[in-house]
SEKOL-972392 format. One record per residue: x, y, z of N, C-alpha, C in turn. Coordinates in steps of 0.05 Angstrom, whole numbers, padded with zeros to 5 digits, always signed. Each point is the difference from the previous one (the first is absolute). Example, Ala and Ser with C-alpha at 12.3 -4.5 7.8 and 13.67 -1.06 7.14 Angstrom:
2
+00264-00114+00156-00018+00024+00000+00018+00024+00000-00007+00021-00014+00016+00024+00001-00015+00022+00014
This chain:
279
-00234-00496+00300+00019+00020+00008+00021+00006-00022+00011+00025+00000+00020+00008-00019+00021+00016+00014+00023+00002-00015+00022+00015+00011-00004+00030-00005+00005+00016+00021-00001+00029-00002+00028+00012+00002+00016-00012+00017+00026+00012+00004+00018-00001-00025+00000-00022-00013+00016-00003-00024-00005+00020-00022-00026+00004-00008-00007+00019-00021+00007+00028+00008-00004+00009+00026+00007+00026+00010+00031+00004-00003+00015-00018+00008+00029+00003-00001+00010+00001-00029-00013-00017-00017+00007-00001-00028-00005+00027-00013-00023+00012+00006-00008+00025-00013+00019+00022+00010+00005+00001+00026+00019+00021+00010+00026-00002-00011+00011-00026-00004+00026-00002-00010+00001+00010-00029-00019-00009-00016+00000+00008-00029-00003+00031-00002-00017+00012+00017-00005+00028-00001+00027+00013+00006+00015-00008+00021+00023+00014+00007+00023-00006-00018+00005-00025-00008+00023-00007-00017-00003+00010-00029-00025-00004-00011-00003+00008-00028+00002+00030-00003-00011+00015+00019+00003+00028-00001+00029+00009+00001+00015-00012+00018+00028+00008+00004+00017-00008-00025-00006-00024-00010+00015-00010-00025-00005+00019-00023-00024+00008-00005-00005+00018-00023+00012+00027+00005-00001+00011+00023+00013+00026+00007+00030-00003-00005+00012-00023+00008+00027-00004-00002+00009-00001-00030-00015-00016-00016+00005-00003-00028-00002+00027-00015-00019+00017+00010-00005+00025-00013+00023+00020+00005+00016-00005+00020+00021+00018+00007+00028-00010-00010-00001-00021-00014+00025-00011-00014+00005+00018-00025+00024-00002-00011+00005+00016-00025-00020-00006-00021-00008+00019-00017-00019-00003-00022+00007-00022-00018+00025-00006-00003+00008-00021-00018-00009-00027+00008-00009-00003+00026-00010-00026+00011-00031-00003-00006-00013+00022-00007-00029-00001-00001-00011-00021-00020+00014-00001-00023-00010-00019-00020+00001-00029+00010+00020-00006+00016+00002-00028+00011-00020-00005+00023-00002+00021+00016-00021-00002+00021-00028-00002-00012-00005+00014-00021-00027+00000-00013-00004-00027-00013+00021-00011-00012-00002-00026-00012-00006-00021+00020+00013+00001+00024-00005-00018+00021-00029+00002+00010-00008+00026+00003-00028+00003+00009-00022-00009-00019+00008+00001-00025-00019-00009-00021-00002-00030+00001+00022-00014+00004+00000-00029+00002-00015-00009+00025+00004+00015+00022-00015-00006+00024-00030+00004-00005-00008+00022-00012-00028+00006-00007-00012-00021-00016+00014-00009-00022-00010-00021-00017-00004-00025+00016+00019-00007+00018-00003-00023+00017-00024+00003+00018-00005+00025+00010-00023+00004+00017-00026-00004-00015-00003+00010-00025-00023-00005-00016-00005-00030-00005+00023-00015-00005-00002-00029-00005-00011-00013+00026+00012+00009+00023-00009-00012+00025-00029+00006+00006-00010+00024-00006-00028+00007+00003-00018-00020-00016+00009-00006-00024-00015-00019-00016+00000-00028+00011+00025-00008+00009+00004-00027+00009-00014-00005+00026-00005+00020+00017-00013-00003+00025-00029+00008+00002-00012+00005-00025-00027+00011-00001-00021-00020+00012+00007-00025-00001-00018-00021+00010+00010-00014+00025+00023+00011+00012+00011-00011+00023-00010+00012+00025-00018-00012+00014-00013+00012+00023+00011-00014+00025+00026+00003+00004+00015-00009+00024+00015+00022+00011+00012-00004+00024+00016+00022+00011+00023+00007-00019+00011-00020-00011+00024+00004-00018-00010+00017-00025-00024-00006-00009-00013+00015-00022-00003+00029+00007-00008+00006+00024-00005+00026+00010+00027+00016+00000+00021-00014+00012+00026+00013+00001+00012+00006-00027-00003-00020-00017+00011+00002-00027-00013+00023-00016-00027+00003+00001-00014+00020-00014+00005+00027+00011+00003+00002+00027+00007+00026+00012+00027+00010-00008+00020-00019+00000+00027+00007-00006+00002+00008-00031-00016-00014-00016+00000+00004-00029-00010+00028-00006-00022+00008+00014-00010+00027-00006+00019+00021+00011+00013-00003+00021+00022+00019+00008+00021+00001-00020+00008-00023-00012+00020+00002-00021-00008+00015-00023-00024-00002-00010-00012+00016-00021+00000+00030+00006-00009+00006+00025+00000+00028+00009+00027+00013+00002+00020-00017+00008+00027+00012+00002+00011+00008-00027-00010-00013-00021+00009+00008-00027-00007+00029-00005-00025+00008+00008-00009+00027-00004+00016+00020+00017+00006-00008+00025+00017+00018+00016+00027+00006-00014+00012-00022-00010+00026+00003-00012-00002+00017-00027-00021-00007-00016-00002+00014-00025-00005+00031+00004-00013+00006+00022-00004+00029+00006+00024+00013+00010+00012-00011+00021+00023+00012+00013+00025+00001-00019+00002-00019-00018+00022+00001-00018-00005+00019-00023-00024+00010-00001-00006+00021-00021-00009-00012-00026-00006-00026-00001-00008-00011-00026-00031+00003-00005-00015+00000+00020-00030+00002-00004-00010+00022+00020-00001+00025-00011-00010+00021+00018-00022+00014-00013+00006+00020-00016-00022+00015-00013+00012+00021-00020-00016+00010-00016+00010+00021-00021+00009+00025+00013-00009+00007+00023+00008+00026+00014+00025-00006+00015+00023+00012-00009+00026-00006+00014+00012+00023+00014-00016+00022+00006+00011+00024+00011-00016+00006+00026+00012+00018+00016-00014+00008+00025-00024+00017-00006-00018+00000+00018-00024+00016-00003+00007+00030+00005-00009+00016-00021+00006+00029+00002-00013+00011+00026+00014+00019+00012-00010+00012+00026-00028+00011-00003-00007+00012-00024-00026+00013-00001-00021-00020-00012+00005-00026-00002-00020-00018-00008-00016-00009+00023-00027+00003-00004-00019-00006+00022-00024-00015-00011-00016-00011+00020-00025-00011-00007+00001-00023-00020-00019-00001-00020-00003-00022-00017+00024-00003-00018+00013+00023-00007+00024-00002-00017+00023-00015+00016+00002+00005+00024+00020-00014+00017-00005-00029+00001-00026-00007+00003-00009-00029+00001+00009-00013-00027-00006+00011-00022+00004-00011-00025+00031-00005-00004+00018+00020+00010+00027-00003-00003+00009-00023+00020-00011-00001+00023+00008-00021+00018-00008-00027-00011-00024-00003-00012-00008-00025-00013+00020-00009-00022+00007+00021-00017+00018-00006-00022+00027-00008+00009+00009+00008+00024+00027-00008+00009+00001-00030+00008-00024-00012+00004+00000-00029+00007-00018-00015-00018-00009+00011-00022-00022-00012-00016+00007-00028-00011+00025-00003-00010+00006-00026-00012+00001-00021+00023+00009+00009+00023+00001-00019+00023-00027-00010+00007-00019+00020+00001-00028-00008+00009-00013-00018-00022+00005+00006-00025-00011-00017-00021+00011-00028+00001+00026-00001+00006+00013-00026+00003-00012-00017+00023-00005+00014+00023-00012-00013+00021-00027-00010-00006-00017+00016-00014-00027-00008-00007+00001-00024-00019+00018+00000-00019+00002-00021-00018+00010-00026+00014+00018+00003+00018+00010-00024+00016-00021-00012+00017-00018+00017+00010-00023-00010+00016-00016-00018-00016-00005+00007-00026-00016-00016-00018+00014-00027-00007+00028+00002-00001+00015-00024-00007-00001-00019+00026+00002+00011+00024-00001-00018+00023-00028-00011+00002-00021+00015-00005-00027-00010+00001-00003-00023-00021+00011+00003-00025-00001-00020-00020+00016-00025+00008+00023+00003+00014+00016-00023+00008-00013-00017+00022-00017+00013+00015-00015-00015+00022-00029-00005-00006-00008+00007-00025-00029-00004-00007-00008-00029+00001-00023-00006+00011-00010-00027+00000+00010-00017+00022+00019+00011+00016+00012-00015+00022-00011+00007+00026+00003-00017+00019-00010+00005+00028+00019+00016+00016+00025+00002-00007+00020+00014+00013+00002+00029-00009-00012+00019+00014+00000+00028-00009+00019+00017+00018+00018-00013+00016+00017+00014+00017+00017+00021-00014+00012-00010-00023+00017+00020-00016-00015+00023-00009-00025-00004-00011-00015+00021-00011-00008+00020+00022-00009-00009+00023-00007+00018+00022+00024+00014+00011+00022-00014+00003+00024+00014+00009+00007+00023-00019+00001-00005-00026+00006+00021-00019-00019+00023+00001-00026-00007+00004-00021+00022+00001+00003+00017+00026+00006-00013+00022+00005+00015+00025+00023+00019-00003+00023-00009-00011+00022+00016-00006-00006+00025-00020-00015-00008-00020-00006+00022-00019-00019+00021+00010-00021-00008+00014-00019+00019+00011+00013+00017+00022+00015-00012+00018+00012+00015+00021+00022+00019-00011+00013-00009-00022+00019+00019-00013-00013+00024-00011-00021-00004-00014-00016+00023-00010-00008+00018+00022-00009-00010+00022-00008+00016+00023+00024+00017+00009+00023-00012+00002+00025+00014+00009+00006+00023-00019-00002-00005-00027+00007+00019-00019-00020+00024+00002-00026-00005+00004-00018+00021+00003+00005+00017+00025+00008-00013+00022+00006+00014+00024+00026+00018-00003+00020-00010-00015+00023+00014-00004-00007+00025-00018-00017-00003-00018-00007+00021-00019-00016+00023+00016-00019-00010+00016-00016+00020+00015+00015+00013+00023+00017-00015+00011+00017+00012+00021+00001-00015+00027+00024-00006+00009+00004-00012+00026+00026+00011+00012+00005-00002+00025+00024+00010+00011+00026-00012-00009+00000-00026-00006+00024-00016-00007-00001-00011-00028+00012+00012-00019-00003-00008-00027+00021-00020-00009+00021-00005+00017+00019-00020-00006+00017+00002-00025+00007+00026-00008+00016+00003-00023+00028-00013+00003+00009-00005+00024+00026-00012+00003+00001-00029-00011-00023-00011-00006+00000-00027-00011+00001-00001-00031-00004+00024-00011+00001+00002-00030+00031+00003-00008+00006-00015-00022+00028+00003-00010+00003+00028-00013+00024+00009-00004+00006+00026-00009-00015+00005-00027+00000-00020-00017-00011+00004-00027-00031+00004+00001-00012-00008+00022-00029+00003+00001-00009+00021+00022+00020+00014+00011-00007+00020+00020-00020+00021-00008-00002+00004-00026-00019+00020-00011-00029-00008+00007-00006-00026+00005-00027-00008+00005-00009+00011+00027+00019+00005+00019-00009+00011+00025-00012+00027-00003+00006+00014-00022-00012+00027-00004-00030-00001-00005-00012-00026-00005-00027-00002-00002-00015-00008+00027+00018-00005+00021-00011-00005+00026-00006+00026+00014-00016+00000+00020-00006+00022+00017+00005-00006+00029+00011+00018+00014+00006-00002+00029-00021+00016+00014-00019-00014+00011-00021+00013+00017-00004-00017+00026-00012+00012+00021-00005-00016+00024-00019-00022-00005-00019+00002-00019-00020-00021-00004-00016+00007-00025-00013-00019-00012-00018+00004-00023-00026-00016+00007-00021+00009-00012-00026-00013+00007-00001-00029-00009+00015-00008-00019-00002-00027-00011+00014-00019+00019+00020+00008+00015+00015-00018+00017-00017-00015+00021-00016+00013+00016-00016-00015+00020-00020-00019-00014-00009+00008-00022-00020-00018-00014+00015-00025-00010+00024+00003-00012+00014-00023-00009+00009-00018+00022+00010+00012+00022+00009-00017+00023-00023-00013+00014-00022+00013+00001-00024-00011+00013-00011-00023-00016-00001+00003-00027-00010-00023-00016+00019-00023+00001+00026+00004-00002+00018-00022+00002+00000-00015+00027-00004+00016+00021-00001-00011+00027-00025-00016+00003-00022+00009-00011-00025-00015+00002+00003-00026-00015+00013+00000-00023+00004-00025-00014+00018-00019+00016+00021+00012+00013+00018-00017+00016-00015-00013+00024-00017+00016+00013-00017-00011+00022-00018-00022-00011-00011+00002-00023-00016-00019-00011+00015-00026-00005+00025+00003-00011+00017-00024-00006+00006-00014+00027+00007+00016+00021+00008-00012+00025-00025-00014+00011-00024+00009-00003-00024-00013+00011-00003-00027-00017+00004+00001-00024-00003-00024-00017+00019-00023+00010+00023+00009+00010+00020-00020+00010-00010-00016+00022-00019+00010+00015-00012-00015+00023-00023-00016-00010-00008-00001-00025-00022-00016-00008+00006-00029+00000-00019-00017+00009+00005-00028+00003+00002-00017-00027-00009+00013-00021-00003-00015-00027+00025+00004-00017+00018+00016+00008+00024+00004-00017+00017-00025-00002+00008-00007-00024+00019-00021-00003+00027+00010+00006+00020-00017+00002+00028+00009+00005+00010+00017-00021-00006-00005-00026+00008+00017-00023-00013+00028+00002-00027+00000+00007-00013+00025+00001+00010+00017+00024+00006-00013+00023+00011+00014+00022+00027+00013-00005+00017-00016-00013+00028+00010-00007-00002+00023-00020-00018-00003-00020-00005+00022-00018-00010+00026+00014-00019-00003+00018-00010+00023+00015+00023+00014+00017+00017-00017+00011+00022+00011+00016+00018+00017-00019+00005-00010-00024+00017+00014-00018-00014+00028-00007-00026-00002-00006-00014+00026-00006+00002+00018+00021-00007-00009+00026-00001+00017+00022+00026+00013+00007+00022-00017-00001+00026+00013+00006+00009+00019-00020-00005-00006-00026+00007+00019-00021-00015+00027+00003-00027-00003+00005-00016+00024+00005+00008+00015+00023+00007-00014+00021+00009+00014+00026+00027+00017-00007+00017-00013-00014+00025+00014-00007-00007+00026-00018-00018-00003-00018-00008+00022-00017-00013+00023+00017-00017-00006+00021-00011+00018+00017+00022+00015+00017+00019-00016+00008+00023+00011+00016+00016+00018-00018+00004-00007-00024+00015+00018-00018-00015+00025-00005-00027+00000-00001-00015+00024-00002+00006+00018+00024+00000-00011+00023+00005+00015+00025+00029+00012+00000+00018-00014-00014+00027+00011-00002-00001+00026-00015-00020+00005-00016-00002+00025-00014-00004+00025+00019-00010-00008+00024-00007+00023+00018+00014-00003+00027+00011-00022+00006+00012-00005+00026+00029+00005+00000+00011+00014+00021+00028+00007+00002+00017-00024+00010+00005-00019-00020+00016-00024+00008+00024-00004-00020+00022-00007+00011+00024-00005-00018+00000-00026-00016-00020-00001-00018-00004-00026-00013+00023-00007-00018+00014+00018-00012+00022-00006-00019+00022-00017+00014+00002+00000+00027+00020-00015+00014-00003-00030-00005-00025-00008-00007-00004-00029-00006+00016-00008-00025+00005+00018-00018+00013-00007-00025+00026+00016-00003+00013+00007+00022+00024+00016-00002+00022-00014-00016+00000-00027+00001+00021-00016-00013-00004+00003-00030-00024+00006-00010-00005+00000-00029+00001+00028-00011+00003+00021+00016+00000+00027-00010+00027+00013-00001+00020-00017+00001+00028+00011+00001+00016-00008-00024-00012-00015-00019+00015-00008-00023+00005+00025-00018+00018-00003-00020+00009+00021-00017+00013+00022+00013+00007-00003+00025+00013+00020+00017-00017+00024+00006-00025-00002-00004-00019+00021+00004-00010+00000+00029-00005+00024+00010-00013+00002+00026-00029+00011-00006-00020-00015+00008-00027+00010-00006-00005+00027+00012-00014+00017-00014-00005+00027+00012-00017-00002+00025+00010+00016+00019-00014+00000+00026-00023+00019-00001-00025-00011+00003-00023+00017-00001-00003+00019+00024-00019+00017+00000-00006+00015+00024-00005-00018+00023+00001+00010+00024-00004-00018+00023-00029-00011+00001-00005-00018-00019-00025-00013+00000+00006-00029-00005-00021-00018-00001+00004-00026-00006+00010-00005-00027+00014-00021-00004+00010-00009-00025-00019-00023-00011-00008+00003-00024-00021-00017-00010+00012-00023-00017-00013-00023+00001+00007-00022-00018-00025-00012-00011-00001-00010-00026-00022-00010-00012+00000-00029+00000-00024-00015-00003-00002-00028+00001+00009-00011-00028+00020-00018+00001+00008-00014-00024-00017-00023-00004-00001+00006+00003-00007-00022+00000-00003-00002+00017-00004-00005+00016-00005+00016+00023+00022+00017-00001-00040+00045-00016+00006+00020-00011+00003+00010+00007+00066-00017+00000+00000+00028+00004-00016+00010-00020-00006-00007+00003-00019+00002-00009-00014+00013-00003-00031-00026-00012-00019+00010-00006+00006+00022-00010+00018+00025-00004+00014+00020-00009+00016+00021+00010+00014+00013-00001+00024+00016+00002-00003+00022-00020-00024+00003-00011-00004+00019-00020-00029+00010+00000-00003+00024-00014-00027+00011-00001-00017-00017-00018
């Protein structure tokens, strides 16, 4: 037997608190960004060290440690993007007459450095866990990365709730690459695929051959994926999601812009507030 309640609560807390903390730091005066980024860098380096240290630790503690370490590394990318340090060469809004492939290229250029950094970090995480039996950190990072890419594609193609209120003022131009539409053809495919994987993971949890470590790891994956699926539905469902992080959206004396009467979107941070907030 293995614990299911603990990993679920742990994932939910990290998702809620880390998202709020990053949003809070992002709304402090810009003079604080260098210190916040330095702190995030130290935490990320600690996360990479923890991934290496736990790569052969197939215990419940090893699963918790690797999961938290992967989130710490992911949080660095959230901070580096929102603070404006790692974004892309395109730093302006999309021209109103830009359409089709040209718009896609501009959208990609607006986040290109961020995407390249994520791909490089995935390789680093894979290297840190190579040869070890504990792959919780690697799979955690991959789930976050893939679901974030899915979110960005949906924002680009069009959804009702684009969540521009979560973007800081300096990055508000990125919302010009989002599209507001009732639905796009990619959304049901993405949600269906993620839900099918979630069902598979939940079925695996009932398997009699799972060790305690494997069971805890599967609970982490399933909970994280469930949050990612829920966040996808936030793109189309009329829910006041921003209320969950109202305490973190009031720094700098700013009041987040109130969107049209539609749902407010948040991305998985790691658990992606993830997964993204951008196209």
